[in-house]
DSSP file (Angstrom, degrees, kcal/mol; ACC not computed):
  #  RESIDUE AA STRUCTURE BP1 BP2  ACC     N-H-->O    O-->H-N    N-H-->O    O-->H-N    TCO  KAPPA ALPHA  PHI   PSI    X-CA   Y-CA   Z-CA
    1    1 A X              0   0    0      0, 0.0     2,-0.4     0, 0.0     0, 0.0   0.000 360.0 360.0 360.0 140.9    0.0    0.0    0.0
    2    2 A X        -     0   0    0      2,-0.0     2,-0.5     0, 0.0     0, 0.0  -0.995 360.0-161.3-133.5 127.6    1.2    3.5   -0.8
    3    3 A X        -     0   0    0     -2,-0.4     2,-0.6     2,-0.0     0, 0.0  -0.937   3.7-162.2-107.7 127.0   -0.5    6.7    0.4
    4    4 A X        -     0   0    0     -2,-0.5     2,-0.1     2,-0.0    -2,-0.0  -0.942  17.6-138.4-109.0 114.3    0.3    9.9   -1.4
    5    5 A X        -     0   0    0     -2,-0.6     2,-1.5     1,-0.1     3,-0.2  -0.396  30.9 -96.7 -71.4 148.2   -0.6   12.9    0.7
    6    6 A X  S    S+     0   0    0      1,-0.2    -1,-0.1    -2,-0.1     3,-0.0  -0.478  77.3 127.7 -68.8  91.4   -2.2   15.8   -1.1
    7    7 A X        +     0   0    0     -2,-1.5     2,-0.5     2,-0.1    -1,-0.2   0.351  37.3 102.0-126.7   0.7    0.8   18.0   -1.8
    8    8 A X        -     0   0    0     -3,-0.2     2,-0.1    18,-0.1     3,-0.1  -0.776  67.0-134.0 -92.8 126.8    0.5   18.6   -5.5
    9    9 A X        -     0   0    0     -2,-0.5    17,-0.2     1,-0.1     2,-0.1  -0.382  31.6 -92.3 -72.5 153.8   -0.9   22.0   -6.4
   10   10 A X        -     0   0    0     15,-0.1     2,-0.4    -2,-0.1    15,-0.2  -0.424  44.8-140.5 -60.4 140.6   -3.6   22.4   -9.0
   11   11 A X  E     -A   24   0A   0     13,-2.7    13,-3.1    -2,-0.1     2,-0.4  -0.835  10.1-120.4-106.4 145.4   -2.0   22.9  -12.4
   12   12 A X  E     -A   23   0A   0     -2,-0.4    11,-0.3    11,-0.2     2,-0.1  -0.717  37.2-110.2 -80.7 130.6   -3.3   25.3  -15.1
   13   13 A X        -     0   0    0      9,-3.3     9,-0.3    -2,-0.4     5,-0.1  -0.401  40.0-105.8 -62.2 132.6   -4.1   23.4  -18.3
   14   14 A X    >>  -     0   0    0      1,-0.1     3,-1.7    -2,-0.1     4,-1.5  -0.303  17.8-127.9 -65.0 142.5   -1.6   24.3  -21.0
   15   15 A X  T 34 S+     0   0    0      1,-0.3    -1,-0.1     2,-0.2    -2,-0.1   0.691 106.8  65.8 -65.3 -18.5   -2.9   26.6  -23.7
   16   16 A X  T 34 S+     0   0    0      1,-0.2    -1,-0.3     3,-0.0     3,-0.1   0.781 114.1  30.8 -70.4 -24.7   -1.7   24.2  -26.4
   17   17 A X  T <4 S+     0   0    0     -3,-1.7    33,-2.3     1,-0.1     2,-0.3   0.628 120.9  45.6-106.7 -18.9   -4.3   21.7  -25.1
   18   18 A X  E  <  -F   49   0B   0     -4,-1.5     2,-0.5    31,-0.3    31,-0.2  -0.938  57.4-146.6-133.9 149.0   -7.1   23.9  -23.9
   19   19 A X  E    S+F   48   0B   0     29,-2.9    29,-2.3    -2,-0.3     2,-0.1  -0.964  77.5   3.7-106.0 130.2   -9.2   26.9  -24.9
   20   20 A X  S    S-     0   0    0     -2,-0.5     2,-0.6    27,-0.2    26,-0.1  -0.356 111.9 -34.0  88.9-173.4  -10.2   29.0  -21.8
   21   21 A X        +     0   0    0     24,-0.2    23,-2.0    -2,-0.1     2,-0.4  -0.753  63.9 167.9 -92.9 122.1   -9.2   28.5  -18.2
   22   22 A X  E     - B   0  43A   0     -2,-0.6    -9,-3.3    -9,-0.3     2,-0.4  -0.995  17.7-159.7-134.3 137.5   -8.9   24.9  -17.1
   23   23 A X  E     -AB  12  42A   0     19,-2.4    19,-3.3    -2,-0.4     2,-0.4  -0.955   7.8-158.3-119.6 140.4   -7.4   23.5  -13.8
   24   24 A X  E     -AB  11  41A   0    -13,-3.1   -13,-2.7    -2,-0.4     2,-0.5  -0.969   6.1-168.0-124.4 128.0   -6.1   20.0  -13.5
   25   25 A X  E     - B   0  40A   0     15,-2.7    15,-2.9    -2,-0.4     2,-0.2  -0.970  26.1-126.1-113.4 124.4   -5.7   18.0  -10.2
   26   26 A X  E     + B   0  39A   0     -2,-0.5    13,-0.2   -17,-0.2   -18,-0.1  -0.500  32.5 169.4 -70.6 132.4   -3.7   14.8  -10.5
   27   27 A X  E     +     0   0A   0     11,-2.8     2,-0.3     1,-0.4    12,-0.2   0.745  68.5   0.6-106.8 -45.9   -5.6   11.7   -9.1
   28   28 A X  E     - B   0  38A   0     10,-2.1    10,-2.4     2,-0.0    -1,-0.4  -0.997  59.0-163.9-147.7 142.3   -3.4    8.9  -10.3
   29   29 A X        -     0   0    0     -2,-0.3     7,-0.2     8,-0.2     8,-0.2  -0.950  38.6 -93.3-124.0 148.1   -0.1    8.6  -12.3
   30   30 A X        +     0   0    0     -2,-0.4     2,-0.3     5,-0.2     5,-0.2  -0.339  55.2 162.7 -58.9 134.9    1.3    5.5  -13.9
   31   31 A X  B >   -L   34   0C   0      3,-1.0     3,-2.3    -2,-0.0     5,-0.2  -0.971  51.3 -31.0-156.4 140.3    3.7    3.7  -11.6
   32   32 A X  T 3  S-     0   0    0     -2,-0.3    -2,-0.0     1,-0.3     0, 0.0  -0.269 130.6  -8.9  51.7-122.8    5.3    0.3  -11.5
   33   33 A X  T 3  S+     0   0    0     -3,-0.1     2,-0.3     2,-0.0    -1,-0.3   0.628 116.7  93.8 -81.4 -13.2    2.8   -2.2  -13.0
   34   34 A X  B <   -L   31   0C   0     -3,-2.3    -3,-1.0     1,-0.1    76,-0.0  -0.643  45.5-178.0 -85.5 134.8   -0.1    0.3  -13.2
   35   35 A X        +     0   0    0     -2,-0.3    76,-2.5    -5,-0.2     2,-0.3   0.177  41.9 130.4-108.9  13.9   -0.7    2.3  -16.4
   36   36 A X  E     - C   0 110A   0     74,-0.2     2,-0.4    -7,-0.2    74,-0.2  -0.521  32.7-177.5 -76.5 130.6   -3.6    4.3  -15.0
   37   37 A X  E     + C   0 109A   0     72,-3.1    72,-2.3    -2,-0.3     2,-0.4  -0.999   9.9 171.3-122.1 129.4   -3.6    8.0  -15.4
   38   38 A X  E     +BC  28 108A   0    -10,-2.4   -11,-2.8    -2,-0.4   -10,-2.1  -1.000   5.3 174.8-142.2 140.7   -6.5    9.9  -13.8
   39   39 A X  E     -BC  26 107A   0     68,-2.0    68,-3.2    -2,-0.4     2,-0.6  -0.987  30.6-131.6-141.8 149.4   -7.2   13.6  -13.3
   40   40 A X  E     -BC  25 106A   0    -15,-2.9   -15,-2.7    -2,-0.3     2,-0.5  -0.929  32.5-161.8 -97.8 119.6   -9.9   15.8  -12.0
   41   41 A X  E     -BC  24 105A   0     64,-3.1    64,-2.0    -2,-0.6     2,-0.6  -0.911   7.3-160.7-114.7 125.5  -10.3   18.5  -14.6
   42   42 A X  E     -BC  23 104A   0    -19,-3.3   -19,-2.4    -2,-0.5     2,-0.4  -0.914   8.9-168.0-110.9 115.0  -12.1   21.8  -13.8
   43   43 A X  E     -BC  22 103A   0     60,-3.3    60,-2.0    -2,-0.6   -21,-0.2  -0.865  12.5-142.6-105.3 132.9  -13.4   23.8  -16.8
   44   44 A X    >   -     0   0    0    -23,-2.0     3,-2.5    -2,-0.4    53,-0.4  -0.470  56.4 -58.1 -79.9 164.4  -14.7   27.4  -16.6
   45   45 A X  T 3  S+     0   0    0      1,-0.3    54,-0.2    -2,-0.1   -24,-0.2  -0.166 126.8   3.6 -50.1 133.1  -17.6   28.3  -18.8
   46   46 A X  T 3  S+     0   0    0     52,-1.9    -1,-0.3    55,-0.4    53,-0.1   0.287  95.9 135.3  71.9  -5.6  -16.9   27.7  -22.5
   47   47 A X    <   +     0   0    0     -3,-2.5    50,-2.4    51,-0.2     2,-0.3  -0.441  28.1 160.9 -70.5 147.7  -13.4   26.2  -21.7
   48   48 A X  E     -FG  19  96B   0    -29,-2.3   -29,-2.9    48,-0.2    48,-0.2  -0.983  38.1 -97.6-160.7 163.6  -12.7   23.1  -23.6
   49   49 A X  E     -F   18   0B   0     46,-2.4    75,-0.4    -2,-0.3   -31,-0.3  -0.349  39.8-110.3 -77.2 166.4  -10.0   20.7  -24.8
   50   50 A X        -     0   0    0    -33,-2.3    73,-0.2    73,-0.2    45,-0.2  -0.433  54.8 -73.9 -79.1 169.9   -8.4   20.8  -28.3
   51   51 A X  S    S+     0   0    0     71,-2.6    70,-3.1    -2,-0.1     2,-0.3  -0.470  73.8 154.7 -60.8 139.3   -9.3   17.9  -30.6
   52   52 A X  E     -HI  93 120B   0     41,-1.9    41,-2.0    68,-0.2     2,-0.3  -0.980  33.3-142.8-160.9 168.9   -7.3   14.9  -29.4
   53   53 A X  E     - I   0 119B   0     66,-1.8    66,-2.1    -2,-0.3     2,-0.4  -0.895  10.9-141.4-132.8 164.0   -7.1   11.1  -29.3
   54   54 A X    >   -     0   0    0     34,-0.4    36,-2.4    -2,-0.3     3,-1.1  -0.996  14.3-137.9-127.7 134.7   -6.0    8.5  -26.7
   55   55 A X  T 3  S+     0   0    0     -2,-0.4    34,-0.1     1,-0.3    -1,-0.1   0.825 106.3  25.2 -63.0 -30.9   -4.0    5.4  -27.7
   56   56 A X  T 3  S-     0   0    0      1,-0.4    -1,-0.3    54,-0.4    33,-0.2   0.107 118.5-104.7-118.2  20.8   -6.1    3.2  -25.3
   57   57 A X    <   -     0   0    0     -3,-1.1    53,-0.4    31,-0.3    -1,-0.4  -0.122  32.4-114.4  81.3 175.9   -9.3    5.2  -25.1
   58   58 A X  E     -D   87   0A   0     29,-1.9    29,-3.2    51,-0.1     2,-0.4  -0.988  11.5-153.9-152.4 141.2  -10.5    7.5  -22.3
   59   59 A X  E     -DE  86 108A   0     49,-2.8    49,-3.1    -2,-0.3     2,-0.4  -0.974  12.0-168.2-113.4 132.3  -13.4    7.5  -19.9
   60   60 A X  E     -DE  85 107A   0     25,-2.6    25,-2.5    -2,-0.4     2,-0.5  -0.954   3.3-163.9-115.8 144.5  -14.6   10.8  -18.4
   61   61 A X  E     -DE  84 106A   0     45,-2.1    45,-2.7    -2,-0.4     2,-0.4  -0.978  17.9-135.6-128.6 115.3  -17.1   10.9  -15.5
   62   62 A X  E     + E   0 105A   0     21,-2.3    20,-3.0    -2,-0.5    43,-0.3  -0.565  25.6 174.3 -76.1 125.4  -18.8   14.2  -14.8
   63   63 A X  E     -     0   0A   0     41,-2.5     2,-0.3    -2,-0.4    42,-0.2   0.701  63.6  -1.8-103.5 -26.1  -18.9   15.1  -11.1
   64   64 A X  E    S+ E   0 104A   0     40,-1.5    40,-2.5    16,-0.1    -1,-0.3  -0.988 100.2  18.4-161.5 156.6  -20.4   18.6  -11.3
   65   65 A X  E    S- E   0 103A   0     -2,-0.3    16,-0.6    38,-0.2     2,-0.4  -0.295  83.3 -65.9  83.3-166.7  -21.7   21.3  -13.7
   66   66 A X  E     +J   80   0B   0     36,-1.6    32,-2.2    14,-0.2     2,-0.2  -0.988  54.3 173.1-127.8 134.2  -22.8   21.0  -17.3
   67   67 A X  E     -JK  79  97B   0     12,-3.1    12,-2.1    -2,-0.4     2,-0.3  -0.689  22.0-134.0-130.9-176.3  -20.5   20.1  -20.1
   68   68 A X  E     +JK  78  96B   0     28,-2.9    28,-2.4    10,-0.3     2,-0.3  -0.969  17.6 178.9-137.2 151.9  -20.3   19.3  -23.8
   69   69 A X  E     -JK  77  95B   0      8,-1.8     8,-3.1    -2,-0.3     2,-0.3  -0.982   1.0-178.4-149.2 159.6  -18.5   16.6  -25.7
   70   70 A X  E     - K   0  94B   0     24,-2.1    24,-1.9    -2,-0.3     2,-0.3  -0.963  19.1-145.3-158.2 137.9  -18.2   15.6  -29.4
   71   71 A X  E >   - K   0  93B   0      4,-0.4     3,-2.7    -2,-0.3    22,-0.3  -0.808  53.6 -82.2 -96.8 150.8  -16.5   13.0  -31.5
   72   72 A X  T 3  S+     0   0    0     20,-2.5     3,-0.1    -2,-0.3    20,-0.1  -0.278 118.1  11.4 -56.8 127.9  -15.4   14.2  -34.9
   73   73 A X  T 3  S+     0   0    0      1,-0.3    -1,-0.3    -3,-0.0     2,-0.2   0.309 110.9 101.5  88.0  -8.7  -18.3   14.1  -37.3
   74   74 A X  S <  S-     0   0    0     -3,-2.7    -1,-0.3     1,-0.1     2,-0.1  -0.486  79.0 -86.2-102.6 174.7  -20.8   13.5  -34.5
   75   75 A X        -     0   0    0     -2,-0.2    -4,-0.4    -3,-0.1     2,-0.4  -0.381  45.0-101.3 -74.9 157.0  -23.3   15.8  -32.8
   76   76 A X        -     0   0    0     57,-0.2    59,-2.5    -6,-0.1     2,-0.4  -0.679  43.1-154.5 -74.5 129.8  -22.4   17.9  -29.8
   77   77 A X  E     -J   69   0B   0     -8,-3.1    -8,-1.8    -2,-0.4     2,-0.4  -0.885  10.2-131.9-111.8 139.6  -23.7   16.1  -26.7
   78   78 A X  E     -J   68   0B   0     -2,-0.4     2,-0.4   -10,-0.2   -10,-0.3  -0.746  24.8-162.9 -85.6 134.4  -24.6   17.7  -23.3
   79   79 A X  E     -J   67   0B   0    -12,-2.1   -12,-3.1    -2,-0.4     2,-0.2  -0.959   7.7-175.5-124.0 142.4  -23.1   15.9  -20.3
   80   80 A X  E >   -J   66   0B   0     -2,-0.4     3,-2.6   -14,-0.2   -18,-0.3  -0.777  42.8 -57.1-130.2 168.8  -24.3   16.2  -16.7
   81   81 A X  T 3  S+     0   0    0    -16,-0.6   -18,-0.2     1,-0.3    -1,-0.1  -0.203 124.3  22.9 -51.4 133.3  -23.2   14.9  -13.2
   82   82 A X  T 3  S+     0   0    0    -20,-3.0    -1,-0.3     1,-0.3     2,-0.2   0.191  92.1 127.7  93.0 -15.1  -23.2   11.1  -13.2
   83   83 A X    <   -     0   0    0     -3,-2.6   -21,-2.3   -21,-0.1     2,-0.4  -0.535  43.5-157.5 -75.4 140.3  -22.8   10.8  -17.0
   84   84 A X  E     -D   61   0A   0    -23,-0.2     2,-0.4    -2,-0.2   -23,-0.2  -0.953   6.1-168.8-116.0 138.2  -19.9    8.6  -18.2
   85   85 A X  E     -D   60   0A   0    -25,-2.5   -25,-2.6    -2,-0.4     2,-0.5  -0.996   4.1-162.4-126.5 129.4  -18.4    9.0  -21.7
   86   86 A X  E     -D   59   0A   0     -2,-0.4     2,-0.5   -27,-0.2   -27,-0.2  -0.961   4.6-159.5-110.7 124.6  -16.0    6.5  -23.2
   87   87 A X  E     -D   58   0A   0    -29,-3.2   -29,-1.9    -2,-0.5     3,-0.1  -0.903  24.5-122.3-100.1 125.4  -14.0    7.7  -26.2
   88   88 A X    >   -     0   0    0     -2,-0.5     3,-2.2   -31,-0.2   -34,-0.4  -0.187  40.9 -79.4 -62.5 155.1  -12.6    4.7  -28.3
   89   89 A X  T 3  S+     0   0    0      1,-0.3   -34,-0.2   -33,-0.2    -1,-0.2  -0.359 119.4   8.5 -54.8 130.6   -8.9    4.3  -28.8
   90   90 A X  T 3  S+     0   0    0    -36,-2.4     2,-0.5     1,-0.2    -1,-0.3   0.436  91.4 143.4  77.7  -0.4   -7.8    6.7  -31.6
   91   91 A X    <   -     0   0    0     -3,-2.2     2,-0.3   -37,-0.3    -1,-0.2  -0.613  50.7-130.2 -77.7 122.3  -11.2    8.5  -31.7
   92   92 A X        +     0   0    0     -2,-0.5   -20,-2.5   -39,-0.1     2,-0.3  -0.557  49.5 140.0 -70.9 129.8  -10.8   12.3  -32.3
   93   93 A X  E     -HK  52  71B   0    -41,-2.0   -41,-1.9    -2,-0.3     2,-0.3  -0.964  36.0-152.2-159.2 170.8  -12.9   14.1  -29.8
   94   94 A X  E     - K   0  70B   0    -24,-1.9   -24,-2.1    -2,-0.3     2,-0.3  -0.957   9.7-172.9-145.1 163.3  -13.1   17.1  -27.4
   95   95 A X  E     + K   0  69B   0     -2,-0.3   -46,-2.4   -26,-0.2     2,-0.3  -0.982  19.6 125.4-154.4 154.4  -14.9   17.9  -24.1
   96   96 A X  E     -GK  48  68B   0    -28,-2.4   -28,-2.9    -2,-0.3   -48,-0.2  -0.969  52.0 -42.2 178.2-167.1  -15.4   20.9  -21.9
   97   97 A X  E     - K   0  67B   0    -50,-2.4   -30,-0.3   -53,-0.4     5,-0.1  -0.405  54.9-105.1 -82.7 156.1  -17.9   23.2  -20.1
   98   98 A X    >   -     0   0    0    -32,-2.2   -52,-1.9     4,-0.2     3,-1.1  -0.317  43.6 -98.6 -68.5 163.3  -21.2   24.5  -21.4
   99   99 A X  T 3  S+     0   0    0      1,-0.2    -1,-0.1   -54,-0.2    -2,-0.1   0.793 119.9  26.1 -59.2 -29.3  -21.1   28.2  -22.5
  100  100 A X  T 3  S+     0   0    0    -55,-0.1     2,-0.3     2,-0.1    -1,-0.2   0.156 114.6  67.9-122.7  19.2  -22.7   29.4  -19.2
  101  101 A X    <   -     0   0    0     -3,-1.1   -55,-0.4   -35,-0.2     2,-0.2  -0.979  70.0-123.9-140.0 149.9  -21.7   26.7  -16.7
  102  102 A X        -     0   0    0     -2,-0.3   -36,-1.6   -57,-0.1     2,-0.3  -0.505  30.9-165.7 -77.2 159.7  -18.6   25.3  -15.0
  103  103 A X  E     -CE  43  65A   0    -60,-2.0   -60,-3.3   -38,-0.3     2,-0.4  -0.966  11.3-170.0-151.6 136.7  -17.9   21.6  -15.4
  104  104 A X  E     +CE  42  64A   0    -40,-2.5   -41,-2.5    -2,-0.3   -40,-1.5  -0.989  13.0 171.3-124.6 136.8  -15.7   19.1  -13.6
  105  105 A X  E     -CE  41  62A   0    -64,-2.0   -64,-3.1    -2,-0.4     2,-0.5  -0.979  33.7-121.7-138.5 155.6  -14.9   15.6  -14.7
  106  106 A X  E     -CE  40  61A   0    -45,-2.7   -45,-2.1    -2,-0.3     2,-0.5  -0.849  27.1-155.4 -88.8 129.9  -12.6   12.8  -13.8
  107  107 A X  E     -CE  39  60A   0    -68,-3.2   -68,-2.0    -2,-0.5     2,-0.4  -0.947  15.8-179.0-109.4 122.9  -10.5   11.8  -16.8
  108  108 A X  E     +CE  38  59A   0    -49,-3.1   -49,-2.8    -2,-0.5     2,-0.3  -0.976  12.0 141.0-129.1 134.2   -9.3    8.2  -16.7
  109  109 A X  E     -C   37   0A   0    -72,-2.3   -72,-3.1    -2,-0.4     2,-0.5  -0.985  44.3-114.0-160.9 163.7   -7.1    6.3  -19.1
  110  110 A X  E     -C   36   0A   0    -53,-0.4   -54,-0.4    -2,-0.3   -74,-0.2  -0.920  32.9-132.0-103.0 131.7   -4.3    3.8  -19.6
  111  111 A X        -     0   0    0    -76,-2.5     6,-0.2    -2,-0.5   -57,-0.0  -0.365  27.1-109.1 -73.8 161.9   -1.1    5.1  -21.1
  112  112 A X    >   -     0   0    0      4,-2.3     3,-2.2     1,-0.1    -1,-0.1  -0.178  43.7 -81.5 -82.7-176.0    0.5    3.2  -23.9
  113  113 A X  T 3  S+     0   0    0      1,-0.3    -1,-0.1     2,-0.1    -2,-0.1   0.726 132.5  49.4 -61.2 -22.6    3.8    1.2  -23.6
  114  114 A X  T 3  S-     0   0    0      2,-0.1    -1,-0.3     0, 0.0    -3,-0.0   0.362 121.6-104.7 -97.1   4.5    5.8    4.3  -24.1
  115  115 A X  S <  S+     0   0    0     -3,-2.2     2,-0.3     1,-0.3    -2,-0.1   0.546  70.9 147.0  86.2   7.5    3.9    6.3  -21.4
  116  116 A X        +     0   0    0      1,-0.1    -4,-2.3    -6,-0.0    -1,-0.3  -0.584  22.8 176.5 -79.5 136.8    1.9    8.4  -23.9
  117  117 A X        +     0   0    0      1,-0.3     2,-0.3    -2,-0.3   -61,-0.2   0.632  60.9   6.1-111.9 -19.1   -1.6    9.3  -22.9
  118  118 A X        -     0   0    0    -64,-0.2     2,-0.5   -63,-0.1    -1,-0.3  -0.996  48.8-140.4-160.1 155.5   -2.8   11.6  -25.7
  119  119 A X  E     -I   53   0B   0    -66,-2.1   -66,-1.8    -2,-0.3     2,-0.3  -0.991  32.3-146.8-118.9 119.8   -2.1   13.0  -29.1
  120  120 A X  E     +I   52   0B   0     -2,-0.5   -68,-0.2   -68,-0.2     2,-0.1  -0.666  19.7 176.9 -95.3 141.4   -3.2   16.6  -29.3
  121  121 A X        -     0   0    0    -70,-3.1    -1,-0.1    -2,-0.3   -71,-0.1  -0.195  41.6 -35.0-117.2-151.4   -4.5   18.3  -32.4
  122  122 A X        -     0   0    0      1,-0.1   -71,-2.6   -72,-0.1    -1,-0.3  -0.268  68.2 -93.3 -74.0 158.9   -5.9   21.7  -33.4
  123  123 A X        -     0   0    0    -73,-0.2     2,-0.6     1,-0.1   -73,-0.2  -0.390  38.3-108.8 -68.5 147.9   -8.1   23.8  -31.1
  124  124 A X        -     0   0    0    -75,-0.4    -1,-0.1    -2,-0.1   -76,-0.1  -0.697  42.5-132.0 -73.7 120.8  -11.8   23.5  -31.3
  125  125 A X     >  -     0   0    0     -2,-0.6     4,-2.7     1,-0.1     5,-0.2  -0.269  15.5-112.8 -73.7 162.8  -12.8   26.8  -32.9
  126  126 A X  H  > S+     0   0    0      1,-0.2     4,-2.2     2,-0.2    -1,-0.1   0.873 120.5  55.1 -60.3 -35.9  -15.6   29.0  -31.6
  127  127 A X  H  4 S+     0   0    0      2,-0.2     4,-0.5     1,-0.2    -1,-0.2   0.915 110.3  44.3 -64.3 -42.9  -17.6   28.1  -34.7
  128  128 A X  H >4 S+     0   0    0      2,-0.2     3,-0.8     1,-0.2     4,-0.4   0.923 113.1  51.6 -65.2 -43.8  -17.2   24.4  -34.1
  129  129 A X  H 3< S+     0   0    0     -4,-2.7    -2,-0.2     1,-0.2    -1,-0.2   0.877 123.3  29.4 -61.4 -39.2  -18.1   24.8  -30.4
  130  130 A X  T 3< S+     0   0    0     -4,-2.2    -1,-0.2    -5,-0.2    -2,-0.2   0.310  91.6 109.1-101.9   7.5  -21.2   26.8  -31.2
  131  131 A X  S <  S+     0   0    0     -3,-0.8     2,-0.4    -4,-0.5    -1,-0.1   0.869  83.9  16.9 -57.9 -45.9  -21.9   25.1  -34.6
  132  132 A X  S    S-     0   0    0     -4,-0.4     2,-0.2    -3,-0.2    -1,-0.1  -0.957  90.2 -97.5-130.5 145.9  -25.0   23.1  -33.6
  133  133 A X        -     0   0    0     -2,-0.4   -57,-0.2     1,-0.1    -3,-0.1  -0.449  51.5-110.8 -60.0 127.1  -27.3   23.3  -30.8
  134  134 A X              0   0    0     -2,-0.2   -57,-0.2     1,-0.1    -1,-0.1  -0.336 360.0 360.0 -63.8 140.5  -26.1   20.7  -28.3
  135  135 A X              0   0    0    -59,-2.5   -58,-0.2    -3,-0.1    -1,-0.1   0.449 360.0 360.0 -89.1 360.0  -28.4   17.8  -27.9
């Protein structure tokens, strides 16, 4: 058993990966035999990820607020507390807060054999974010 005391400060999400203000709290990092990476991600209204993929997929679990997510070519979906979203390995997608609400989710994934957790692409434009009324 290993206990890690809460000594890590919240990190600001890098502007290469996010639009708007996002804060990330580490929950789990890959170590020894575990390949699990998990973070609690806090999005301010309209903040969102860039388009990205994960080599082994990703599950997000909404803990508070209202958010949005979309896979490339699909509709924008509204996500609420208790909702789980699984993005398939290699599936281009984004996720973030609704325009007028904060949103927090747990992001959980397994890194690949080289320790990579994501491949980041271009930012989701304002036109893409507001393109269709979220369902």
